[in-house]
C-alpha positions in Angstrom: 84.2 10.4 -53.4 82.6 11.3 -50.0 79.1 11.1 -51.5 80.0 7.6 -53.0 81.1 6.5 -49.5 77.8 7.7 -48.0 75.8 5.8 -50.7 78.0 2.7 -50.1 77.3 2.7 -46.3 73.6 3.2 -46.8 73.4 0.3 -49.4 75.4 -2.1 -47.2 73.4 -1.4 -44.0 70.1 -1.6 -45.9 71.1 -5.0 -47.4 72.3 -6.2 -44.0 69.0 -5.3 -42.3 67.1 -7.4 -44.8 69.0 -10.6 -44.2 67.3 -13.4 -42.2 69.6 -16.4 -42.5 73.1 -17.2 -41.4 73.9 -18.5 -44.9 73.0 -15.2 -46.5 75.1 -13.4 -43.9 78.2 -15.3 -45.1 77.5 -14.2 -48.7 77.2 -10.6 -47.5 80.6 -10.8 -45.7 82.3 -12.1 -48.8 80.7 -9.4 -51.0 81.3 -6.5 -48.7 84.0 -7.2 -46.1 86.1 -10.0 -47.7 89.5 -9.5 -49.2 88.0 -8.9 -52.6 84.9 -7.1 -51.4 83.5 -3.7 -52.1 85.1 -2.1 -49.1 88.5 -3.3 -50.4 87.7 -1.8 -53.8 86.9 1.6 -52.1 90.1 1.5 -50.2 92.0 0.9 -53.5 90.3 4.0 -55.0 91.8 6.1 -52.3 95.1 6.2 -54.4 93.4 8.3 -57.1 92.0 10.9 -54.7 93.6 14.3 -54.7 96.3 14.8 -52.1 94.5 17.5 -50.2 91.3 15.4 -50.0 92.9 12.2 -48.9 92.7 12.9 -45.1 88.9 13.6 -45.2 88.2 10.7 -47.6 90.4 8.3 -45.6 88.7 9.2 -42.3 85.3 8.7 -43.9 86.3 5.4 -45.4 87.4 4.1 -42.0 84.1 5.3 -40.5 82.1 3.4 -43.2 84.2 0.3 -42.8 83.7 0.4 -39.0 80.0 0.9 -39.3 79.5 -2.0 -41.7 81.7 -4.4 -39.7 79.9 -3.4 -36.5 76.5 -3.9 -38.0 77.6 -7.2 -39.5 78.8 -8.5 -36.1 75.6 -7.5 -34.4 73.5 -9.2 -37.1 75.7 -12.4 -36.8 75.1 -12.6 -33.1 71.4 -12.0 -33.5 71.0 -14.7 -36.2 73.1 -17.2 -34.2 70.9 -16.8 -31.1 67.6 -17.0 -33.0 65.7 -20.3 -32.6 65.5 -22.6 -35.6 62.1 -23.0 -37.3 59.1 -20.8 -37.4 58.5 -18.2 -34.8 56.2 -19.2 -31.9 53.1 -17.2 -31.3 53.1 -17.0 -27.5 49.5 -15.7 -27.5 48.1 -19.0 -28.9 46.7 -21.5 -26.3 49.1 -24.3 -25.5 48.6 -28.0 -26.3 46.9 -29.9 -23.5 49.4 -32.1 -21.6 48.5 -35.7 -21.0 47.9 -36.5 -17.3 50.0 -39.4 -16.1 48.7 -42.2 -13.9 50.1 -45.2 -12.0 50.4 -48.5 -13.7 47.5 -50.9 -13.1 49.9 -53.3 -11.3 51.1 -50.6 -9.0 47.6 -49.6 -8.2 46.7 -53.3 -7.5 49.8 -53.7 -5.2 48.8 -50.5 -3.3 45.3 -51.7 -2.8 46.5 -55.1 -1.6 48.9 -53.5 0.9 46.2 -51.2 2.1 43.8 -54.1 2.8 46.4 -56.3 4.4 47.7 -53.4 6.4 44.2 -52.8 7.9 44.2 -56.5 8.9 47.5 -56.1 10.8 50.1 -57.4 8.3 53.4 -55.4 8.2 55.2 -55.2 4.8 58.5 -57.1 4.6 61.0 -57.1 1.7 63.8 -59.3 0.5 66.3 -59.7 -2.4 65.2 -60.9 -5.9 68.6 -62.7 -6.3 68.5 -65.6 -3.8 70.5 -68.5 -2.7 69.3 -72.1 -2.7 68.9 -72.2 1.1 66.2 -69.5 1.2 64.6 -70.5 -2.1 64.5 -74.3 -1.5 66.0 -75.9 1.5 64.4 -73.7 4.2 61.1 -74.1 2.4 61.3 -77.9 2.8 62.3 -78.5 -0.9 65.2 -81.0 -0.5 68.1 -81.6 -2.9 67.0 -83.6 -5.9 63.4 -82.3 -5.8 62.0 -81.7 -9.4 61.2 -78.1 -8.5 65.0 -77.4 -8.3 65.7 -78.2 -12.0 66.8 -75.9 -14.7 63.4 -76.1 -16.4 61.8 -74.3 -13.5 64.4 -71.8 -12.4 66.8 -69.0 -13.7 70.2 -70.0 -12.2 73.3 -67.8 -12.5 75.8 -70.2 -13.9 75.9 -73.5 -15.7 75.7 -75.8 -12.7 72.7 -76.0 -10.3 74.4 -76.9 -7.1 75.4 -74.0 -4.9 74.5 -71.3 -7.4 72.4 -68.2 -7.0 69.1 -67.8 -8.8 66.3 -65.4 -9.4 63.7 -66.2 -6.7 60.8 -68.2 -7.9 58.5 -67.2 -5.0 58.2 -64.5 -2.4 58.1 -67.2 0.3 61.8 -66.5 0.5 60.9 -63.3 2.3 59.0 -65.3 4.9 62.1 -67.3 5.6 64.2 -64.2 6.0 61.6 -62.6 8.3 61.4 -65.6 10.6 65.2 -65.7 10.7 65.4 -62.2 12.1 62.0 -61.6 13.8 60.9 -63.4 16.9 57.3 -64.7 16.9 54.5 -63.7 17.1 54.7 -62.0 13.7 52.4 -61.1 10.9 53.9 -59.9 7.7 53.2 -59.7 3.9 55.8 -59.8 1.2 55.2 -58.3 -2.3 57.6 -58.4 -5.2 58.7 -59.8 -8.5 59.4 -63.5 -9.0 60.9 -65.3 -12.1 60.2 -68.6 -13.8 61.1 -69.8 -17.3 57.6 -70.0 -18.5 56.6 -69.6 -22.2 54.7 -66.4 -22.6 51.0 -66.8 -23.4 47.7 -65.3 -22.2 48.1 -66.6 -18.6 51.9 -67.1 -18.2 54.9 -64.7 -18.1 58.5 -65.3 -17.2 58.4 -62.4 -14.6 55.4 -61.6 -12.5 54.4 -60.4 -9.0 53.3 -62.3 -5.9 52.0 -61.3 -2.5 52.7 -63.6 0.4 51.0 -63.5 3.8 52.5 -65.1 6.9 51.1 -65.2 10.5 52.9 -67.0 13.3 51.4 -67.2 16.8 50.2 -69.6 19.4 47.2 -71.8 18.5 46.8 -70.5 14.9 44.6 -72.8 12.8 43.1 -73.3 9.4 40.0 -71.4 10.7 42.2 -68.3 11.1 43.6 -68.8 7.6 40.2 -69.1 6.0 38.8 -66.2 8.0 41.7 -64.0 6.8 41.2 -65.0 3.2 37.4 -64.3 3.4 38.0 -60.9 4.9 40.6 -60.1 2.3 38.3 -61.2 -0.6 35.4 -59.1 0.8 37.6 -56.0 1.3 39.3 -56.2 -2.1 36.6 -57.6 -4.4 33.4 -56.7 -2.6 31.0 -58.2 -0.1 29.6 -60.6 -2.7 32.9 -62.3 -3.2 33.0 -66.1 -2.5 36.0 -68.2 -1.9 36.7 -71.9 -1.4 39.7 -74.0 -0.4 40.6 -77.2 -2.3 43.0 -79.7 -0.8 46.4 -79.5 -2.5 50.1 -80.0 -1.8 53.0 -77.6 -1.2 56.3 -78.6 0.4 56.3 -75.7 2.8 52.7 -76.0 4.1 50.8 -78.9 5.7 47.9 -79.2 5.2 47.8 -77.2 2.0 45.0 -75.8 -0.2 44.3 -74.0 -3.4 42.4 -70.8 -3.1 39.6 -70.3 -5.6 37.2 -67.3 -6.0 33.8 -67.3 -7.6 33.9 -64.5 -10.2 31.7 -63.2 -13.0 33.2 -64.0 -16.4 31.9 -62.2 -19.5 32.1 -64.5 -22.6 30.5 -63.6 -25.9 28.4 -61.0 -24.1 27.0 -63.5 -21.6 27.8 -63.3 -17.9 28.8 -66.5 -16.2 30.0 -67.2 -12.7 33.0 -69.5 -12.4 35.5 -70.6 -9.8 38.9 -69.1 -10.6 42.2 -70.1 -8.9 44.0 -67.2 -7.3 46.8 -68.9 -5.4 47.8 -71.4 -2.7 47.8 -71.5 1.1 48.1 -73.7 4.1 49.6 -74.2 7.6 53.3 -73.7 7.9 55.1 -77.0 7.8 57.0 -77.8 11.1 60.1 -78.5 9.0 60.1 -74.8 7.9 59.9 -73.7 11.5 62.8 -75.9 12.4 64.9 -74.5 9.6 64.6 -71.0 11.0 64.9 -71.9 14.7 61.3 -71.6 15.7 59.9 -74.4 18.0 56.9 -76.0 16.1 55.6 -77.4 19.4 55.0 -73.8 20.7 54.2 -71.9 17.6 51.9 -72.5 14.6 51.2 -70.4 11.6 49.6 -70.0 8.2 50.8 -68.7 4.9 49.1 -67.8 1.6 50.4 -66.6 -1.7 48.5 -64.9 -4.5 49.6 -63.9 -8.0 49.1 -60.1 -8.3 48.7 -60.2 -12.1 46.0 -62.9 -11.6 44.3 -60.7 -9.0 44.4 -57.6 -11.3 43.1 -59.6 -14.3 40.2 -60.9 -12.3 39.3 -57.6 -10.7 39.5 -55.5 -13.9 38.4 -58.0 -16.5 41.8 -58.3 -18.3 42.0 -61.4 -20.5 45.8 -61.5 -21.4 48.7 -61.1 -18.9 50.9 -59.8 -21.7 48.9 -56.6 -21.9 50.2 -55.7 -18.4 53.8 -55.6 -19.7 53.5 -54.1 -23.2 53.1 -50.5 -21.9 50.6 -49.6 -24.5 49.2 -46.3 -23.4 45.9 -46.9 -25.0 45.4 -50.0 -22.8 46.8 -48.4 -19.6 44.7 -45.3 -20.0 41.6 -47.3 -19.3 42.7 -47.7 -15.7 43.9 -44.2 -15.0 
């Protein structure tokens, strides 16, 4: 009986050492340790052992049982802690990690801020959720103006009057700056704006603008054009050309559209064309009055550029939707 118990222990421990899965371990437990397992059978055979041998056989049986149960528990813990899947060879070289980069719009914004900062413009900020006073009235856009309709704005609520809206231009930041800062001042505002435009190659319902504002004594259109020429040369290169075309904006008088002469590649052929980048003009006296600045003492100019439009022109991007699709293959070109 003692030799049978030695063989039983050896067989159980050998089988246990060969197991490599938790499922197989459960089968082992049922076959060896369970209520109908082989250890239970061995204990039942203790009844047939001679009386004088029972103490020695019983002691050995308890030792075998303890050894198998202890080995089983150790194996269970080891298999539970083992990672799923194939073992990893830590000596093999690792997979190369892709190097991240800033989004093309973020890079363009940083470049614009850098250029305007060197020209003396401080960065100002304001809320994207605006009231009608800052988005319309203070910018000389009176009640009933077509630009205040649902078709041009994202209002919060069913009625237009007195409701908040997502700002349609960063000119609202200029108003907030002039309300809190005494002239002279020179600021630029960069941020997201929202308009319910249908998405196509040149339009998107959310885009970015940069606004520049300078208020001082004796500021003129000459100062405005000089600023824009310097910006164009610093941002696009010394060969950049700009022109101002007469236009109309409620918050500037006189007003102008800003165009830049740029090289356009079409069907493999380079062609120089005038491309519209934004609007500009002298701050309307009514805007100064709305924020408590005396237009008889102070004058100023303002300009606004679409950042997506600037990025598309500088980097040769033909569809504004590419800037928002987050396709890594496209964005990787500008890393």
